[in-house]
N, C-alpha and C positions, 0 to 999 in steps of 0.2 A: 672364475673367478667372484667372489662374493662384492657385492656392490657396499655391502656397510663399512665405513669408515672407521666407526668408534664403535665402543663397547657401551650399550643400551642398560643401566643398571637395571631397569625393573628387568629385564630380560635376562640379566646376569643371575640375580637374587633366585627369581622364579623363572626358570626356563621354559618355553612355550613346548608342547608335544614333538616338533618334529627334530628337535635337540635330544631328547629324552631318550633313553633305552627302548627299542622295540624287541621283547622278545620272542623266541621259536615257541609258540603254542602250541605245543605237541596234542594236536585232535587226533587221539588214543583211544576211543572206546566210543560206544553208541552216542551219537551228539542228540543233545537236548537243548531245544532253545532256551530254555529256563536256566538253566546250568550255565550256558553260553553267557549271559548275560548276567548273572550274579558273580562270576569268575572276571568276566570286564570291569563291572565296578569294582571290585577288589583291586585290579591290576591299576586302573588308575588312580586308587588310594594310595598304591604303593608306591608310586611315583612312575611307571612307566610310561609312556608316549604312546601306546597302540600296541600292536600284535602282529606276528608274521603266522598268519591262518595254517597251519602246516600238518598235513595228513601225515600222519607218522604210526609206526607200529605200534599194534593193538588197535588200530581202528576196526569198528564193527559197523558203521553206518557203511552203505555201497559209495566207495569213491567217486565220483562225479554222478552220483543218483540222485533221485528227488529229494530225500534226508539231508546228502549233502548240501544242496542251493540252498536249501530251506535253513540249514545252522550257517552258511554262509551269509544268506539275507540276514538273520538275526545280528549275526556280528556286524555288519556294517552300518544296520542302523542304529545299536546301540552306542558304537564306537562315533557315527555324528552327532548322536545325543550327548555324550559325554566328554565331545572335543578332541579326541583321540584319533589314531591313524589305525586303518585296516590296510594290509598287504598282504597280497596274494602269495602263494607258492605254487612250483606249477609242476610238482609231482606226486605221489603217493611216496612214503620214504625218499629212498635216493638211490643212485643218481640220478639228473633229472634226463629225460628223455624216452623212457618207456611208457609213460602214463599209467603207472598201475598194470602195466600188460596189456593194454589195448592198443599201440602203436605195433610191438611185435606181431601181433596176432593179424594185423589188415595184410601183412606182406613177406614173405622170407627174404624177399629184397632190400629189407629194412635190417635186419640182421647184422650184427656186429660180425667184422671177417678179422682173423690175424693172419701175417705172412709166416709161416712155419717151413722151417727147413728141416728134411728128413732123409737119412741114409737110403741110397739110392738100393731099390729092390726091394725096400719097403712097401707091404700092402698097403693102399691108399686108405688112410682112415674113414669112417663117417663123417659125412658134413664137408669133405674136403676135396678142392678142384686142384688139378694141375694144373701149373703157371709155367713151369720153366725147369732145367734140369742142367747139370754138367758131368764131369767125368763122376765125381762123388755122392752128389745129392741131388735130390727132386725139392722144388718149392712148390707150395700149393697155397692156396687161400681155404683158409679153414673158417667156416658158419658157426657162430656158436651156438650151442643147441639148445633146444627148448628144455623146460621143466626144471628149471633153477628155483629153488624155493625163494630166492631173495626177490626175483622179479616174478613173484605172483604164480610162477609154474612156467613163467615164457622164459625170457631171455635178454641180454643186452643187444643192442642197437647201433646203427653205421652212423654216428653224425655227422660223417664228412659226405653223407648220401642227402643231398639237399631236399629230394622228393619226400624223405621220412621225416627231415626236421618240419618239413611244412605239414605233414599229417600231425605232428607233435604239436606245433602252433594250432594246429586248427582243435586239437582236442584238450589243449590245458593252457591256453592263454586267450583262443577268441571265446570262450566262454565268457571267461569273466570281464573281458573287454565289452561285451555285449550286455550279459545280464546284469552289472553293476555300472553302468554307462553314467548314471544320475550321482553316483559318489566320487565318481574318478577327478583328478585336480585338487579336490579337497578333503575328503574323507579316505577314500581308498588311493593310494598312492602309486604304488607298482606292485612287480610280481619277484620271488624269488628266484633263480635256479642255484640248485645245489648239486654241486662237484660232477659237472658233465666231464666226460675223457673218453679218449680215445687208445686207452692203452690196451695191448694184448690181452685175449682172454685165456684165463687156466683152460688146458686141456687133460684129461685123462692117458694118452699115448706117449712114448718116446720119443723126443727131436732132439735138434740141433741147434736148438736157436728159434725164438721168433718175435715179431717186431710188430707196430701198427701197420694196419692195411684196410683200404678200404676198394673195390671195383671201380669207383671214381675216380681213384688215384693215378691209374697208369695214362690214360687221355691228358689227366690235367698236368702231370707233371710231363709227358713228352710237350705239350702246348709250353709250357715253362722254359723247358732245357734243350728241346730241340733232340731229344735222343729216347729212345726205349728204356725208361727202368730195368725191364725184365732182361736184358741183355748185359747189364752190369749188376745182376742182383748177387753175385757173390760178396760183390766188394761192401756188400750192407753186411756181410756177415765175416767176411775174413779180412786181413789187411792186406788187400792182393789189388791189381790194377789202377784206377787212379781213385782209391776207395776215400779218400779225403775228399775231395771234389764231389763225388757220389753221393757220400753220408750227407754231407752240407746241402745237396741239389734236393734230396730225397726229404729230408727234415724241413726244408724252407718248404718246398712244396705239399707236405702236410699238413704245416702249421696254417700254408696261406689256404688250404683248401676248407680246414676245420673253419678256418676265419668266414670263408666265403660262405659256406653253406650253414653254419650254425650261428656263429657270433653274430654275423652281419645281417642275416636275414632276422634273427629274432630279434635285435637292436632295432632294426629299420621300423618291424612290426610295432614294436612296443611304441617308439617315437610315433608313429602314426596312430596309434590307439589311444595315446593321452597316458600311457603306463609308465614308470620308472621302472629301468630292468636294473636290476640289481642281483648279488647274490656271490658265489666264487667257483672258481674252477679247482678241479681234482690238482692234489699236488705240486701246490706252489713254494715249499720250501726250500726244494735243493735244487742243484743244475739236473742230477738223473731222473728224479720223480718229475721235473717240467717235461723235460725230454721224453719221459714215459708216457704222460697223460696229455698232453696238448701241443708238443713240439716247441712252442713260441708262445709262452703264456701273455708278456706284455702286450702282444698285437690283439688279442683277445680282447682285453679291457677296453678297449679305444671306442668297441661299438654298445659299451654299457654305459647307460646314464648314470649309474651309481656302481661303479666295481667296487670287488670286496675280496677280501680273504678268509680262510678259515684260521683259528689260533687257538690250538688246543692242548689241554693241560694246566698244571699249577707253575708255570715257568713263564720267564719271559725270553730265554735263548732260542735258538733255533728259527727263527723267524724274521730274523733282518731282511734275507733275501726278497721274501715274499711281499715284506708291506714296504719297503724300498722301491721294488717293481709297479706294485698299486700303485701309489703316492706320486711316483713320478710321473706315470703316464697320466694320472687325472691332473696334476699340474699343469704337464704339457699342453693336452687337451682342454683346461677351462671345467673341470669336475669339481663343483666345489667337495661335494658330500663323497665320503667313501667309507666303507663299511667293513666292519669284522665280525663275523661269526666266532663269538669267544667265550670262556669260561667251561666249553664241553669239556668232558670228561675229569675234571677239577675234584671231583667228591662231593658229597653232601656237606663236608665241615669247612667249606670255601668259607672264607669269612671277609667282613668288609674289607680288610685291610688287604685282603688276596684281590679284591677287585679292584680297588683303587689302583694299586699296583700296575696290575695289568691293562685297565683302561688308560693309565696314563702314560703306561710304555706306547700305546697305541697312538695316543692323541700327538705326544713329541714327535712321533714319525708322521703326521697329518691325515691320523684315520680319524673320524669325527661320526661316525653313524655306529653304534653299537646295538648289536644283536646278540643277547644273551641265550647262551643255550644253556638250560632247556627251563620251559614253566610247563608242568603236566596237569593236562587236563583231566585224568585220573592216573592213580598210583595203582591202579590195581596189576597184578599178575607179574608178568615181566615187564610192566611197564615204568616201575619204581626202579627197575637196576637199566633203563634205559641212558647209559652214559651220565650217568649224575655231573653236578647237581642238579636239583630241581630248586629254580628259583622263582618259588610261588606260593599262595597265602596257605599251603600246607606246610610250611615253616614254623618253628616256633618261634623265630624272629620276625615274622612277618612285618607285625605293625610297626619296625623300626626302618624297613627296608628303603623308604623314601630319604633317608639319611645318605645312603651311599648313592642312590638314584640322582640325587641334587648334585652331588660333588660331581657323578661321569656328565650329568647334563651341562654343568657349568664350563666343564673343560671341553666339550665338545662343540657349543656355543664359540667360544672365544679362538678356535682354532679353524673355525670355517669363517671367519673374518678376514676381511684384506686380503693380500695376496704373500705367497711364498715368496722369501727370497734367496732362492741357491746361490752358493759361490761358487761353486764346481761342478760339472757332470763326469759323471765317472761312468766309462763305457761297459756295459754287460758282457760277461765274456763268456756267454751260453754258447756260441757258435763254434770257440774254441773246443769245450765238451763235446758237441756233435761231431767233430772232424775225429776226434779222439776216441769216441764210442766204439767197441767192438761188440759189433750185433749178436753173433752167437750168444752172447752173456745177455742181451736182452730179456731176460725171463720174467723178471720180477723187479719192484723198485729196489732191493738190495742188491740184486745183480746188475742191475744198470748203474748203480754206483760205485764203479771201479775204483781202484786206487789214485789212479789220475784225477778222477771226475772228484773224489773224494778230498783228495788233496787241494784242488782247485776250490773246493766249496769252503774248506778252511781257512785259506788264503782269505778269499774273498771275504768271508763274512768277518774275519779277523781285521780286514782292511776296513770295510762298512764301519765296525764298531770302534776303531781308531779315529776316525774322521766325526763320529757324536761326541767320542769322549776328549777331542780338542775342540769340540763345538764349531766346526764347520757346516755349515747346510751344504746337502749336494742333492742330486737327483743321479739317478741311473739314466744310462741312453741304452735304447735296442738300436742298432745298427738297420732294421728294417724301418723304425718310424724315422731315423735320421735321414734315410733314402727318401723316406717320403715327405717329412717335411720339415727336414733341417737346412738351413738358410744362413746365410753371414749377414748380419747388421752391425756395422763399425767395425771395431776390436770385439765383437761377443756372438758368442753362436748361440745364432735364435732356433728353438727345438717349440713351434707351436705358441704359447704363450710365455715361454722361460726362455731367460737369457743368462750366456754365462760366459765368464771371462777367463776360466780354465776348465780344460779338459784332462782326465786322466785316465789313461790306458793300464790296465790293471790285468796279469797274468794271462796276457794273452798270444795265443799261438797263431790265430791266424785273424784277419782284417777284411773289409771289404773293400772294394776299388773306392766306391759311393763315398765310404766313410773318411778315405786316403783325401780324397779328392776335397770334400769340406774341410779337413785340419790344413791342408794345406792352405786355403784360402784364408783360415781361421788366423794362421801364424803369419800371413802375409799381412794381413790387416791389427796385428800387435797382439793378438789371442795368445796365451800359455797351454803347450801341451806338456805333459809329465808320462814318464813311465814308472809303472810300477813291478817288480818279476821280471825285469827285459823285454826284450822288443819283440813282437810278433814275428815267426819265422817262415808265415804263406800269406799269401794275399788270394782269397776265396778258395783255400786248401789246395794251392797250388804254389810253386816256389817261383819267385819272382825279386830276384837280388836287386837290380837297379831299384824298382820301386821303393823296395822296403830301405834303400840306402837314403835314400831322399828322406821317409820317415825320420831315419836318423838323426838327420842333417839339424833339423828342428825340435823334436821330441826330446827332454830331459829327461834320461833316466836318474830315477832317486831308490834308495832304500828306506824300508818300511820306520827305521828310524829315525829317518830324516824327514818324513813328511811334514808334521808340522812347521819345522824350518824352511821347508822348500815353498810350500804354500804361501807361509808370511810372506818371501819374498817376491809371489808371483802377485799377489794380492792381500791387502790390509784386512785381518779379520772383521767382522762385524762387531763380534761381542768376543771380551776375553775373562777368562776366571781366574783367581787368585786364591791358593790355599789348599791345604792337602786334601787330596782322595775327591777331587772336583771332577775329576775323570767318571766319576758315578753320578754326576749329575749332566744328564743330557739337555739340550736345548732344542728351540725352534724359532725362527726369526722371521716377523711377515710384516710388511709394511702396509701401511696404512696412509689415506692422505693427510698428509702434515703430521705424521707421527709413525710410531713404530709398535710393535706388540712382541715381546719374547717370551714365550714359555718354557718354564722352568722343571723339571723334576728328578728327585733324587731316587735312583734305581737301588739303591742299597736299602736292603732289609734288616740291618743291624744297627746302623748309627745313624745318628743325626750329623749334618755338615755344616759348619760354620763357613762362610765364604765370602769374598768379595767378586763383584765383577763391574767391569767398565765397557761403555756404550764407545763405537767408534762415531757415532754422530754428535752432534750437539744435544745435550739433554734439557727437554724444559717438562716441566709438570710430571714428572715420575711420580706413577701409583704403581702400587701391590694392590693384589685383587687375589685374594683369598677363596679359594672354590670350596672350602671346607664350611666356611659361617657366611661366604657371600658377600662380605665386606671389601670394601677399597681404603687403601691407607697412602698418605704422603710418605714419600721414601726419597730421604735428605742424603745426596754424595757427598764424601768428605771433601780435603782440599785438591786431591788428585784427579777427581771426580769418579771416584768409586763407591759403590754401595755394598754396605755390608750386611748380610742376612743371614739366614738358618733355614734350611730345609730338614723336616723331619723323616726319616724313612717311610719310604713309598708315595711320600707327600708329593704334591704340584705347588705351583702359583705362578701368575702372569705378571708381568710389568708393562704397564704403556708410557709411553711418553706423547709430548705435543699435543695434537688434536685429537690423539687417541682417548687421551685421557678426558676429554671434556663429557660434562654430564653425570660425573660419578657423585654420590651422595657420601662425602668422606667421613670415614670411623676414626680421624685423629691419625699421628704422624707411626709410622713404624719403627719399634723399636726392637733391638736385638735383644733377645731374651739374657736375665742374666745370671748368673752362677743360682745351681739349686743345690743347697745343703740340707740333708737328710736328719731330721731332729727326732724322729719317731717312726716305729715301726710296729703296724699292729699284728700280732703273731694269732691272735683267737684266743680261745675257742670263739666260734661264732653260731648264734643263735640262728636256727632255719627252718624253712617250712617252703614245703614246694606249692608252686599254683596252679600244676596240673597233675593227673594220676600217674603216679610211677607205674614204669612198665616192666615184665619179663616178658622178653622175645624166646618164644618157643619156635627154633627150626630145624627140629630132629624130631623123628617120628617110629613108629614102627610100622608095618602096613599088613593089610591081610585081604589076599583076594578071594577067600573063602568062606566068606560069612563068618570071620572071626576063630574059625578052628584053628590055623595056627596063624603064627606072626612073623617077620622078620625080625631082623635084628634092629637097633636101633640106627637111623639112618639120615641123611641130611634130605629134605623134604622136597628140596630142588633138586636133588641127585635120584630121588622115587621119580620126580616126575619127566627128569630128562631119561630115567631107562624104562618108563614105560612109552616115551615119545619116541625111542630106537626102536623098540621092540613091537609098536603098533598095538599096546594093551586097551582092550577096551570091554569093561565089565564092573563089575562086583567092587567095591575099595573101602576098607575102613582104615584113618589113618588114627593112630594111636597116639598121643604127645605125653608127658609125664612134666612134673613140678613137685619141688619137695618143700612143705611148707613145716614151718618150727613155731611159728605164730600165726595164729590166723587172722587176717583183716577184718574191719570193722565194715568195709564196701569193698566189693572187688565186681569188674567186667572182665567178660571175654570178649576182643577185638578179634572179629572174624571179617574175611573179604567176601564179598560175594553169601551171606550165610544163608541166603534162597534156594542155593543150589545143593545145599545138601538134604539128605532124607531125613539125617538125625544127628542134634548134636548134645551128646552126655556127659556129665561131669561124675567120674566114681559111680556111674551105673544109670544114672538119675536124666531123665531126659530134660533139657532147657528150651522152655518154648522162646521162638528166636519172633516173633512178632512185633512190629514197631519199634524196631531198633534204631535209636541215634546215631549217627555218625562220627567219626572220630579223626579228625584231620583231613580225611576224603571221602567224597561221597560214596566209596565202594567199602571203606572199611566200617564194619558196625560194632558197635559197643552191646553186648548180652550179659545182662545181669545173672550174676552166675554168684552174689552172696549168700552164705551159710552150704554153698553146695563145696566148698574144700574141705579137708581134714588134715589134721597134725599128721606129718608124714608124706609119704609117697601118694601122689594123687594123678589121678588116669582122664584125661580128656580125649574122648573119642569123635569122631568126626566120619558118618557113613554117606556115600555118594555112589551114583553110576558114573566109573570113571570113562572119558572119549577121549582117546589120544588123539594130539593133533596130526593134520596130515599137514607136513610143512609146506609142499609146494602145490597145497591146493589155491585156485583163485577166489573160493569163498572164504570171505574170513571167519564165518563160526565156525567154518573146518580147521581152518589156518592153525588155529589157537586154541582148540578143543574143549578141554576140563582143566581151567588153571588153578592146581591145587598150591597151597604157600603156607607161610609159617602163621602162626596166630600168636596172639599177646595176653597175656593176663597185666589187667591195670587196675589200680586203686589204691587203697590206704595201706602200704607195707614199705617195709624196707629191703634190702636184699644183700646177702653175705655171699661171697665167692672166694674161693682160693686161688692165690695166684700160679700160673704156671710155666715151665721151663721158657725162656727169652729165647725165641729162635736164632739160628746164625746171621743170618741178614741182618742189616741194620735196621731197628724198628725206634727210630727215634719218637720221644714221648708219648709213647701208647701203654697199654696194659694188655698183657696176656694172661686172662681168667680163665676159669673152670667152675664146676658144680654149685650152681646157683643156690641158694635156699630163700625162701622168700621169712621175711622176719620182721621184728617190731622195728619201728622209726624211730632213728636218734633224732635228738632234742638240740645237740651241738654237734659242730664239725670242725676239721681241721683246715678244710679249703677246697680240695679234689674231692668232689661229691659224687666223681662216678666209682671210686673205693669206698665209700662210706655211705652205700645203701643203693644209688642208681646208676647202675651202669648202664643201662636201655635207655634212660630217661629223657623224653622230648618234651622241652617244655621252659617256663620260667620260674625260677627260685630266687625265693628272699633270704638273704643274709644281711646280718646286724651283730651290732656289737658296741658297746660304751669304752670310752679310753678317756682319759685324764689329760690336758695340755696345763703346764704349770702356769705358762706365763703367753701373753702374747702380744706382742710388740706393736706397737699402732703404724709404725713407719716400715714395716714389712709386709710383703707379700705371701701367702701360704698357699701351697700346693698338695694335692693327694695323689700321688701316682700311684699305679698298678705294674710293678716290674713285668707279671707273668699272670695277665688274666686269662683263662682258657676259655674262653664264650666267645659268641658272636656278637652281642651286645652286653653292657653295663651300664644299668642308670642308677644314678644314688641319689641320695639326700640326705642332707646332714643338717641337725637341728631342727626338723622341720623344714627346711630349706632345699627345694630342689636345685640340684647342681646339672642335670640334664643328664643325656647319653653320649657314651662314647662308644668306638668301634673299632678303633685304630689308634697306631701311634701319635702323640707320646703319651698315650692313653693316660693322661691326666685332667683333672679339674683344678682350676683355681677356688678356693674355699675361704678366699680373705674377710669375706663378708660373713660367712656362717659359721666360722670358727671361732670357739671362745675359749676363754681361761676357765681351765675348770673342768668340771664334767659335759661331754661331746657324746653324739649318739648319732653311727653312721647307720646308715640301710642301703642295701645292694639289691638292685634286681637282674639277676642273671638270665640271659636267654640262651639257650646252644641251637643244634640244629636236629635235623634227623638221622646225622650218622651213626651214633648209638644205636639205634632202633633198628634202622633199616641194613646197614653195614656198607660195605662187606667184612665182615666178621673172621672169616675165615683164613684168607689169603697171607701166604707166608710170607708177603713182602709187608707185612703192617699195616700203618697208613699209607696207600697209595696216593701218588701226584697224579697217576694217568688211571682212571675207571671206567673198564668196560662193562657189559652185561658178563662178559666171561670172568671178568674178576670177583663174582659173586660164587663161582664156580672152582671147579679142579681143573679147566680146559686151560691151554693155548690162548693167549689173547696179543694181539699185538701192543697192547698197551703197557705190556710190559716183558722184559727181557728172557725171562725163564719158558721152560719147556712144560706144559702141562699133558693131560691125556685125554682123548674124546670120550671113552670109557673110568673116566676119571672116580664116578662112583663105583664101581667093582677093584678099582685099584685101592680104593681108600680101605676098604672090609679086610685087604691081606695089609695094610700100612704101605702101599707102593705109591701112593699119590705123591707127584711130585710137589703140586705147588697149594695142595689144601691143608690145615690145620684142623683138630676137631676141636681147640680151644679157641676161645674168643680174642679177637684184638680189638679194645676199647680207648676212644681217646679219653682225655683227661678234662674234665668239666669243672670249672670254678676258679679259685685261687690259688695255684701250685704256688705262689707267695706272697706274702702278705702285704697290704699295701703300705705306701712311707709317706710320712707327711714331711711336706720340703717348706723350705723358707729361702726365698730369694735375697741374694747377696748381691 
């Protein structure tokens, strides 16, 4: 745990690099040292504390080749100069283990295996080896086949093979440790492992079930349990024999073998080499996915110097098992820093408030190192669709990014101080799920999550949420970890560095003898044991009535609705909250020498919450620390010792007491805000002027493969590319885009990715020179001047090239990505008129469905939503201004501007020439007491949006998605969306049969959907 026992005020105001976000920097093109240094400088200015140097989809530089190492060297050099951190990444793309294809090519012994059951009499499929048989089935070890495009034409690997893992270390760890030894410990901090897993591999032949397996497992299992697993293999698939015990034994051995081969071996190597091993395993969020991917997740974490999780999507639900499993192991083993790879797949329009909300949820659960997913080196081709958002300088809001980064760095800093103060230990019921696992159904994550396992998932998550909602701090207890390091100290159960006065057994059907031994000694010394959901019915998967009767003699059964009362009777709570909706306030209590620290977050996105809290301890020198402003305020209690506060939606603050408050510069007393009454609403119209070129996205084209003799129907360009990829077309190609012009712009440009790859670019038949093109937002997006080339009416823009289809399973990047044809954009001085189209049946909140775009003159005044007032694809800043009259200004009152619905990423305001600042989250309010005046007033706003309306996805039937994948930009099925699409969606679309694709465009609002309100405090 951290040795720091008080908040350093300077560090809170301006946290050092180690507490700032370290994004996944997607190194996804041909890497140039000059571009690397330029972007690193921008990252530092935007508030990042460094980068994860992440090889990713689109990389054109040879992975681990000479140019790769030159790029990494350039990054380390500038990180050191800038005082930010460089972190390495152990793979090309993910999951970690195949080293971009190097490792599986070393030996077929390194290829992943699965244990598969086939109907007896079935001809042995390719790559399969007979293991065992019974009356009805044969059981085979199936080796993963070469030729997988994701693995660069190779295959997945066997992480339970220690020799394979040693080869992986030699390829993907040792070169970094050796080449950059001079940077280790100060600039170069560590290395990230991404989604390692042992899940069974998909096969093309019919079978009767499959589970994770390795040739190394049989002997390891025999050594652990004293019998041959293959003699009991049917019990892994059917409820026959001693199947409960067999399954427990199997997955314990599987987990332990993975731990010894992969986790311990890499963890020990990194510790010796001076690298911090961080990252996350695959499948952390549910019991079924944990079993499928690693067997037991918590025992793997203990070998990482900075363990982590993955948190995907614009949400906070569904991640509590992962987060608490991680932080519990970290607490018990004394790991101060815990990582989350977060924000991925949330979409380009992810707001600063979204980021604060998700980050705050992590912080209250004890996760304090943020790895934002994703910052793109290049947006070229498929890269722009790589699980957005991109949180990087290409975004229109980038100059204000430091605002939210400062906030997140402050909460990471404070939650790394002192020591977590848990009040109880909740046992992890994973082994109960393993025991009930029907092996024949273990084909996929969905299949492994059977009804009983799903019910246990739901029950367990509900219990953990309930504990957070009643503000009782807790850890999870893994039974293997309890067996290894658990002991009794006085009336407390000690697990590593943590001590617990209460143990809760939730929804457990089996329990280990070693756990029962600990619990019995714990209660004999005065500890309390409670059960929820009944008592276990098995000991190690076997019936043992006498032993379980002894458990019943001291473990107190309670109902879920009795939880708060039962815990209070066992141990008084460290903190109590009073008021309505306080279950939406989550807390974390930490102890510091001579004081304490409590972190609070309001997880509601809809409402501010006024409440009171009271600490069990005697409170002296209470301070409230605001991570939004970096200020600290005196906090005064009422006569009952309660502190009265307000938390805005998604907002956090920190309270310290005693010596923990020492050294702060105080910004006065904290006052609960008064009631704000509206006195005037500014309804517009607004005068407006854009600060960047307007855009018209052209993502449909007709194509010709016969030198322009014939053309196809109008089709999505991404669909044309997918069709040619699937058919392997190579040859001449002309793309003909169209746009309609009602009023000619004064100046306009064509924005084209990689214009150098086209033999000819023409507008209305006139060839356009493409030399010396400036970039637009990204180095690969180039501006080509087409002023005076457009005409009133229909316009035709043609791009001619020689097309080369991608060879997806090629080991060579240049062949793997082929010719990347993309949307183009008209940019310049124009407005856009559009028609509203029919709204889909699916719920599509706060979006516009538009079609039939026409370039026209720009407006001078606006109602508020710029997306439907001429700027549906705009990406940039926009100025709005208006004048208003305030009849009287009362000198004894405070005045505020509130923005009830600002559809922007950031909003900067100036009133009567006085800068008010920039806001980007609730309560979307400025104090204007000093700036506002009686009589005439002038307000100017600068609004910034994101790349969402420029880049999409525009055509998904789900509208504005909260989980976005590359497939979301097409009509294909995606794991991020519940619906089913088609592989050949581009053909289905031609006959109106595409399930997920819409031809019209979904556009999110941009601007002020509701006018600002002037408020006065009473």
